[in-house]
C-alpha positions as CSV (number, residue, x, y, z in Angstrom):
1,M,114.1,17.5,42.0
2,S,117.4,18.7,41.5
3,D,118.7,21.9,39.9
4,A,118.7,22.1,35.9
5,N,122.9,21.0,35.7
6,S,122.4,18.0,37.4
7,C,119.4,16.5,35.4
8,M,119.6,13.3,33.3
9,T,117.7,14.1,30.2
10,S,116.5,10.9,28.8
11,I,115.8,11.4,24.8
12,I,113.6,9.7,22.8
13,L,113.4,8.8,19.4
14,V,110.8,6.6,18.0
15,T,111.6,5.8,14.3
16,Y,110.2,4.4,11.1
17,N,112.8,4.4,8.3
18,K,114.4,7.2,6.9
19,L,117.8,6.2,8.6
20,E,119.5,9.3,7.2
21,Y,117.1,11.7,9.2
22,T,118.1,9.6,12.2
23,K,121.6,9.7,11.8
24,Q,121.8,13.6,11.1
25,C,119.7,13.9,14.2
26,V,121.6,11.4,16.4
27,E,124.5,13.6,15.1
28,S,123.4,16.8,16.2
29,I,122.0,15.5,19.5
30,R,126.0,14.2,20.1
31,R,127.4,17.6,19.1
32,H,125.4,20.1,20.8
33,T,124.4,18.5,24.0
34,Q,126.7,18.1,27.1
35,R,128.2,14.6,27.3
36,G,127.0,12.8,30.2
37,S,123.8,15.2,30.2
38,Y,121.6,12.6,28.8
39,E,120.9,9.0,27.9
40,L,119.3,8.6,24.4
41,I,116.5,5.7,23.4
42,I,115.9,4.9,20.0
43,V,112.3,2.5,19.6
44,D,111.8,1.3,16.2
45,N,108.9,0.7,14.5
46,G,109.5,-2.1,12.4
47,S,112.3,-0.1,9.8
48,T,113.1,-1.8,6.6
49,D,116.6,0.1,6.2
50,D,118.8,-1.1,8.6
51,T,117.8,1.5,11.1
52,V,118.0,-0.9,13.7
53,K,121.2,-2.6,12.8
54,W,122.3,1.0,13.1
55,A,121.0,2.2,16.4
56,K,122.4,-1.1,17.8
57,S,126.1,-1.1,16.7
58,E,126.4,2.9,18.4
59,S,127.4,2.3,22.0
60,D,125.7,5.4,23.5
61,I,122.3,4.2,21.9
62,I,119.7,2.2,23.7
63,V,117.3,0.0,21.1
64,I,113.8,-1.2,21.2
65,D,113.1,-2.7,18.1
66,N,109.1,-3.2,18.2
67,G,109.4,-5.6,14.9
68,S,106.6,-3.9,13.4
69,N,104.5,-0.7,13.4
70,A,103.1,-0.7,16.9
71,G,101.8,3.3,16.4
72,F,103.8,6.5,17.3
73,P,102.1,6.6,21.1
74,K,102.9,3.6,22.0
75,G,106.6,3.7,21.1
76,C,106.6,7.1,23.0
77,N,105.4,4.9,25.8
78,Q,107.9,2.1,25.5
79,G,110.7,4.6,25.4
80,L,109.1,6.5,28.4
81,A,109.0,3.8,30.2
82,A,112.6,2.9,29.8
83,A,114.0,6.4,30.3
84,S,116.1,6.6,33.9
85,G,116.1,10.6,33.2
86,D,114.9,13.2,35.7
87,L,113.6,14.8,32.3
88,L,111.9,13.3,29.4
89,M,112.3,14.4,26.1
90,L,110.1,13.3,22.9
91,L,112.0,14.2,19.9
92,N,111.0,13.4,16.4
93,N,114.2,11.7,14.1
94,D,113.8,14.5,11.8
95,T,114.9,17.5,13.7
96,I,118.3,18.6,14.2
97,V,118.9,19.8,17.4
98,T,121.2,23.3,17.8
99,P,123.8,25.0,19.9
100,S,122.8,25.1,23.4
101,W,119.0,23.9,22.4
102,L,118.9,22.0,25.6
103,D,119.9,24.7,28.2
104,G,117.8,26.9,26.9
105,L,114.5,24.2,27.5
106,K,115.6,23.7,31.0
107,R,115.8,27.2,31.3
108,C,112.3,27.8,31.0
109,L,111.5,24.6,32.6
110,F,113.3,24.9,35.8
111,S,111.7,28.8,36.2
112,D,108.0,27.9,38.0
113,E,107.8,24.2,39.2
114,R,104.1,24.3,37.9
115,I,105.6,24.5,34.1
116,G,104.9,20.5,33.4
117,A,106.3,20.9,30.1
118,V,107.9,23.0,27.3
119,S,108.9,23.0,23.4
120,P,110.8,25.2,20.8
121,V,110.1,27.1,17.8
122,T,111.1,25.9,14.5
123,N,111.2,26.5,10.7
124,S,108.1,23.9,10.0
125,A,105.4,23.3,12.3
126,S,101.9,23.4,13.0
127,Y,100.2,26.2,16.1
128,W,102.3,28.9,15.5
129,T,105.4,27.5,16.6
130,T,107.5,28.8,13.4
131,I,109.6,32.0,13.5
132,P,110.8,33.2,10.0
133,V,114.1,32.1,9.2
134,T,117.0,33.1,6.3
135,Y,119.0,30.0,6.5
136,T,119.6,27.6,3.6
137,T,122.3,25.1,4.9
138,I,122.9,23.5,8.0
139,D,125.5,25.5,9.0
140,E,123.2,29.1,8.3
141,M,121.2,27.4,10.5
142,E,123.4,26.4,13.3
143,L,124.5,30.0,12.8
144,F,120.9,31.4,13.0
145,A,120.1,29.4,16.1
146,S,123.1,30.8,17.9
147,A,122.4,34.2,17.8
148,L,119.1,33.3,18.6
149,H,120.5,31.6,21.9
150,A,123.0,34.2,22.7
151,N,120.4,36.7,24.7
152,P,118.0,34.3,26.8
153,D,114.9,36.1,26.9
154,R,112.1,35.2,28.7
155,T,109.6,37.9,27.3
156,K,109.4,35.3,23.9
157,W,108.0,32.8,26.1
158,E,104.4,31.6,25.9
159,E,102.0,29.8,27.7
160,R,100.4,27.8,25.8
161,V,96.9,25.4,25.9
162,K,99.2,22.6,24.2
163,L,102.8,22.0,22.4
164,V,103.2,20.3,19.2
165,G,105.1,17.1,19.9
166,Y,108.6,16.9,17.5
167,C,110.1,18.3,20.1
168,L,108.9,17.8,24.2
169,L,110.5,18.4,27.5
170,L,108.6,17.0,30.2
171,R,109.3,16.8,34.2
172,R,109.5,13.0,35.2
173,E,106.8,14.0,38.0
174,A,104.3,15.8,35.3
175,W,104.6,12.2,33.3
176,E,104.3,10.1,36.5
177,K,101.1,12.3,37.5
178,T,99.4,12.4,33.3
179,G,100.2,9.1,32.9
180,S,101.1,7.7,29.8
181,L,99.8,8.8,26.4
182,D,96.8,7.4,24.9
183,E,97.4,4.5,21.9
184,I,93.8,4.7,20.9
185,F,95.5,7.3,18.5
186,G,97.2,4.2,17.0
187,I,99.6,5.1,14.2
188,G,99.6,8.5,15.8
189,N,97.6,12.5,15.2
190,F,96.5,13.9,17.6
191,E,98.0,12.3,21.1
192,D,100.0,15.4,21.1
193,D,96.8,17.6,21.9
194,D,95.4,15.0,24.1
195,Y,98.1,14.5,26.2
196,S,98.5,18.5,26.0
197,L,94.9,19.2,27.5
198,R,95.6,16.2,30.4
199,L,99.0,17.8,31.3
200,R,97.0,21.3,31.6
201,L,94.1,19.5,33.7
202,A,96.8,17.9,36.0
203,G,97.6,21.5,36.8
204,Y,100.7,21.9,34.8
205,K,101.6,25.1,32.6
206,L,103.1,24.4,29.1
207,M,105.4,26.7,27.6
208,L,106.6,27.5,23.8
209,C,110.4,28.8,24.5
210,G,110.5,31.9,21.8
211,D,114.1,32.3,22.7
212,T,115.4,28.8,21.8
213,F,115.2,27.2,18.3
214,I,115.6,23.8,16.7
215,H,115.3,22.4,13.0
216,H,112.2,20.4,11.7
217,Y,112.2,18.6,8.4
218,G,108.3,18.2,8.9
219,S,106.4,14.9,8.6
220,I,109.0,12.5,7.1
221,S,107.5,9.2,8.2
222,F,104.9,10.0,6.5
223,S,105.8,11.8,3.4
224,S,106.4,8.5,1.2
225,E,102.2,7.3,2.2
226,P,100.5,10.6,2.1
227,E,97.0,9.2,1.4
228,Q,97.4,7.2,4.5
229,Y,98.4,10.1,6.5
230,V,95.4,12.0,5.4
231,Q,92.6,9.2,6.1
232,N,94.7,8.7,9.7
233,F,94.4,12.0,10.7
234,R,90.4,12.7,10.0
235,K,89.8,9.2,11.6
236,N,92.1,10.3,15.1
237,A,90.5,13.7,14.8
238,I,86.9,11.9,15.3
239,V,88.4,9.8,18.1
240,F,89.4,13.1,19.5
241,M,86.2,14.5,19.5
242,S,84.5,11.6,20.8
243,K,87.2,11.4,23.7
244,W,86.5,15.3,24.6
245,G,83.8,16.4,23.1
246,F,84.6,18.9,20.9
247,D,87.0,19.9,17.7
248,P,90.6,19.9,18.5
249,G,91.4,22.3,15.8
250,D,88.2,24.9,17.0
251,A,88.1,24.7,21.2
252,T,92.4,25.4,21.1
253,Y,92.5,27.8,18.2
254,I,94.2,30.9,19.5
255,R,92.7,33.7,17.4
256,M,95.7,35.7,16.5
257,D,93.4,38.1,13.9
258,F,91.6,39.2,17.6
259,S,95.0,39.7,19.1
260,T,96.3,42.0,16.5
261,V,93.2,44.0,16.0
262,I,93.0,44.6,19.8
263,E,96.7,45.3,19.9
264,R,96.5,47.9,16.8
265,E,92.7,49.5,18.4
266,S,93.7,49.4,22.3
267,H,96.8,50.9,22.4
268,E,95.7,54.5,24.0
269,Y,93.3,52.6,26.7
270,R,94.3,50.9,30.2
271,R,96.1,47.9,30.1
272,E,96.8,47.6,33.7
273,N,94.5,46.1,35.8
274,C,91.7,45.7,33.8
275,S,89.2,43.0,32.7
276,I,88.3,41.1,29.9
277,M,86.1,38.5,29.1
278,E,85.9,35.7,25.8
279,I,82.7,34.1,24.7
280,G,83.0,30.8,23.5
281,C,86.3,30.7,25.0
282,G,87.1,26.7,24.2
283,C,90.1,26.2,25.9
284,G,91.6,29.1,26.8
285,A,93.8,29.2,23.9
286,T,93.3,32.5,23.0
287,I,93.3,34.0,26.5
288,L,96.7,32.7,27.1
289,H,98.2,34.4,24.0
290,M,96.4,37.8,25.2
291,K,98.0,37.6,28.6
292,K,100.8,38.9,27.0
293,Q,98.9,41.8,25.5
294,F,97.3,42.5,28.9
295,P,99.5,40.6,31.6
296,S,97.9,41.5,34.8
297,A,94.5,41.6,33.6
298,I,91.6,39.3,35.3
299,W,90.0,37.0,32.5
300,Y,86.5,35.7,32.2
301,G,85.3,33.2,29.8
302,V,81.8,31.6,29.0
303,E,82.3,27.8,27.2
304,R,79.4,25.5,27.6
305,N,81.7,22.2,26.9
306,E,82.3,20.9,30.4
307,L,85.9,19.3,29.5
308,A,86.9,22.8,27.8
309,A,86.0,24.7,30.0
310,R,87.8,22.9,33.1
311,V,90.8,23.4,30.7
312,A,90.5,27.2,30.6
313,E,89.7,27.2,34.5
314,A,93.6,25.3,34.6
315,S,94.9,28.7,33.0
316,G,93.5,30.5,35.6
317,I,90.2,32.0,34.3
318,T,86.9,32.2,35.5
319,V,84.3,30.5,32.9
320,F,80.8,30.3,33.2
321,R,78.9,27.7,31.5
322,S,75.7,29.8,30.5
323,N,75.2,31.7,27.4
324,D,73.0,34.2,29.7
325,P,74.3,37.1,30.9
326,K,72.5,36.9,33.6
327,D,74.5,34.4,35.1
328,W,77.9,35.6,34.7
329,R,79.1,37.0,38.2
330,L,81.2,39.8,36.7
331,P,82.8,43.0,38.6
332,A,80.2,45.5,39.1
333,E,82.1,48.0,37.5
334,G,82.2,46.5,34.7
335,L,84.3,44.9,31.9
336,D,87.3,46.9,29.6
337,G,86.9,44.5,26.9
338,I,84.7,41.6,25.3
339,V,85.6,38.8,22.8
340,I,83.5,37.0,20.5
341,G,84.3,34.4,18.2
342,D,81.0,33.4,16.8
343,A,79.5,37.1,17.3
344,H,75.9,36.2,15.0
345,A,75.0,34.6,18.6
346,Y,74.9,38.1,19.6
347,G,73.7,39.7,16.6
348,T,70.5,41.6,17.3
349,P,70.4,45.1,18.6
350,Q,69.0,44.0,21.8
351,A,71.6,41.3,22.7
352,M,74.6,43.7,21.9
353,K,73.1,46.5,24.2
354,N,73.2,43.9,27.0
355,L,76.5,43.1,26.3
356,V,77.3,46.9,25.9
357,R,76.1,47.0,29.6
358,L,78.6,45.0,31.2
359,L,81.1,47.4,30.1
360,K,82.7,50.0,31.5
361,P,82.9,53.6,30.2
362,G,85.3,53.3,26.9
363,G,85.2,49.9,26.5
364,W,85.7,47.8,23.9
365,L,84.3,44.6,21.9
366,V,85.4,43.0,19.3
367,G,82.9,40.1,17.0
368,C,83.5,38.1,14.4
369,F,80.8,38.1,11.8
370,A,80.5,35.8,8.8
371,N,80.7,38.3,5.8
372,R,77.2,37.7,3.5
373,Y,78.8,38.6,0.5
374,Y,81.9,36.1,0.7
375,F,82.2,34.6,-3.0
376,N,81.7,30.9,-1.5
377,N,78.7,32.2,0.6
378,I,77.4,33.5,-2.5
379,R,77.9,30.3,-4.6
380,Q,76.0,28.8,-2.0
381,Y,73.1,30.8,-2.0
382,L,72.9,30.0,-5.7
383,D,73.0,26.6,-5.8
384,P,69.8,25.5,-6.2
385,V,69.8,22.3,-4.5
386,N,70.9,24.0,-1.4
387,A,68.0,23.7,1.2
388,Q,69.8,25.7,4.3
389,A,70.8,28.4,2.3
390,Q,68.1,31.0,4.0
391,H,69.1,29.6,7.0
392,Q,73.0,30.4,6.6
393,A,72.0,33.8,5.4
394,A,70.4,34.6,9.1
395,S,73.7,33.8,10.7
396,Q,75.6,35.9,7.8
397,Y,76.2,40.0,7.7
398,S,77.2,42.6,5.3
399,A,79.7,45.1,6.6
400,Q,76.6,47.8,6.4
401,Q,75.0,45.6,8.7
402,V,77.9,45.4,11.4
403,S,78.7,48.9,11.3
404,Q,74.8,49.4,12.0
405,L,74.3,47.1,14.9
406,Y,77.4,48.3,17.2
407,L,76.0,51.9,16.5
408,Q,72.7,51.5,17.4
409,A,74.0,49.4,20.4
410,G,75.8,52.5,21.6
411,F,79.4,52.3,20.2
412,T,80.9,55.7,19.5
413,Y,83.9,54.4,17.5
414,V,83.4,51.2,15.0
415,K,86.0,50.0,12.8
416,I,86.0,46.8,10.7
417,T,88.8,44.7,9.5
418,R,88.0,42.2,6.5
419,A,89.7,39.3,6.7
420,D,90.9,38.3,3.0
421,N,90.9,35.0,1.7
422,K,91.4,34.4,-2.4
423,P,91.9,31.2,-3.1
424,Q,93.9,31.0,-6.4
425,E,91.6,28.1,-7.5
426,Q,88.5,30.5,-7.0
427,L,90.3,33.2,-9.0
428,E,88.3,32.8,-12.0
429,Y,84.7,32.4,-10.2
430,I,85.7,35.5,-8.0
431,H,86.6,37.4,-11.2
432,L,83.3,36.3,-13.0
433,L,81.4,37.9,-9.6
434,E,83.3,41.2,-10.0
435,Q,81.8,41.7,-13.2
436,L,78.8,42.1,-11.9
437,T,79.1,44.2,-8.7
438,S,80.1,47.5,-8.2
439,E,83.6,48.3,-7.2
440,E,82.9,49.0,-3.7
441,M,81.0,45.6,-3.7
442,S,84.1,43.9,-4.9
443,K,85.6,44.4,-2.0
444,E,83.2,42.0,0.0
445,L,83.6,39.0,-2.3
446,T,87.3,37.9,-0.6
447,A,86.2,39.0,3.0
448,A,85.5,35.6,4.6
449,Y,84.6,37.2,7.4
450,L,84.5,40.4,9.6
451,L,86.0,41.7,12.4
452,V,84.5,44.4,13.8
453,Y,86.0,46.2,16.7
454,G,83.8,48.5,18.7
455,R,84.3,51.0,21.6
456,L,82.1,53.2,24.1
457,A,82.9,57.0,24.8
458,P,85.0,57.4,27.7
459,A,83.6,58.5,31.0
460,A,84.6,62.3,30.2
461,E,82.2,62.4,27.3
462,T,79.4,60.1,28.7
463,K,79.5,62.8,32.2
464,G,75.8,64.3,32.3
465,K,74.4,61.7,29.4
466,A,71.1,60.1,30.6
467,D,70.9,57.4,27.9
468,L,74.3,56.8,25.9
469,E,72.2,54.9,23.6
470,S,70.7,58.0,22.0
471,S,73.4,60.8,22.2
472,K,74.3,62.6,19.6
473,A,77.7,60.9,20.0
474,A,76.2,57.6,19.1
475,E,74.8,59.1,15.9
476,E,77.7,60.5,14.3
477,A,79.5,57.8,15.5
478,K,82.9,57.6,13.5
479,V,82.9,54.5,11.7
480,E,86.4,53.1,9.8
481,W,86.6,50.4,7.2
482,L,89.9,48.7,6.8
483,D,90.8,46.5,4.0
484,E,93.6,44.3,5.5
485,H,94.7,40.9,4.7
486,I,94.9,38.7,8.1
487,D,97.0,35.8,7.9
488,L,95.3,33.1,9.3
489,G,98.1,31.0,9.2
490,Q,98.4,27.4,11.0
């Protein structure tokens, strides 16, 4: 492909009514994109508000009129098929682009031939693509974006497992290799999740460009039919799971909370040339995020779902399909860190000791445990028709239990972070429970889960000790509890 400056970009908008937003989007493209560097294609899915009439009256717009709602994926495919550009842009019509927006995206896209698609940050979107904004008007928004774009910063680029399709810039060869969007998703929802994972399996990297910003109103086409949107969302989630064999949210979820705890606790410990493993890594989304903290680490994952494991492997992660530690081919010197999302599967002293044996001296382990005393779990225990109450309790832990679990396994430093969740509509029930408990216990009621960080003694402290597990250091371990709200976000 030729360099970025000589590339034609085909910008494709799929429209369904909301003409005022489409006009605003198109005007921003004309104002902030170099003339002659792009073509504009509108695919209309049966608008009844003169969108087609207006678009056809504009000399710089190619119009594809479907006459009815063919669905978002099909509309995108029609636009992509009609495009002549070297670069292909899928852009929602409820966006406003900003000064130098396309240059910023192309700068990242062309920085590495392995990058197949990029996306900007915004004010309103899912999957941690938003940044804090201060503007209240369009003029202020453009000044905000201009200030951000004035200092290109590749440290704000982040590799992702998936990108949100409100603004997606693709290399043509990546689209040709990956194929069309899957029209099985009908009207729309999850087609961008599906396409992102297919791009990954085709060998391409996906990048979120934190130094490029556009405005996004969000879900404008569905705002007049919210019930239909919810029904379609649920239906397409099932379609996605049938196709891939895993939940789209679970397998691509980024554990920002893990990242926060690890950054806070491991700052004094080695980050260069280290090796870290995530048990239950899904598609590798959390590991990709943590690569910014540990840029030169060697990464391992454990994932039983074959397709999810293949997506993770496409990110350079060594993935084991077995849950048995004996099957993991790890460095002889051991690991620097282990991350476990569903830690109850290793919630016995012996299972935890088996993991400790995989760590170097000074190594750490972060596990997420469901909190037994969370108000909603207590509600389930008290429900007389809940036949699964005893089974549920077996996979949940108190703060005291997990601290003892870590100490018995040999960790000499343990810190518990409570992930707070206090829904407004449940405050009355929570307050009732608080009246029945001690002050210390009341802190547990709103902790949806417990993040437990444990660290082994460094080599200097373990030298000459035959058995770390029985050492005095383990018995006199430092245990800190931290009450902290972790924003689970999107």
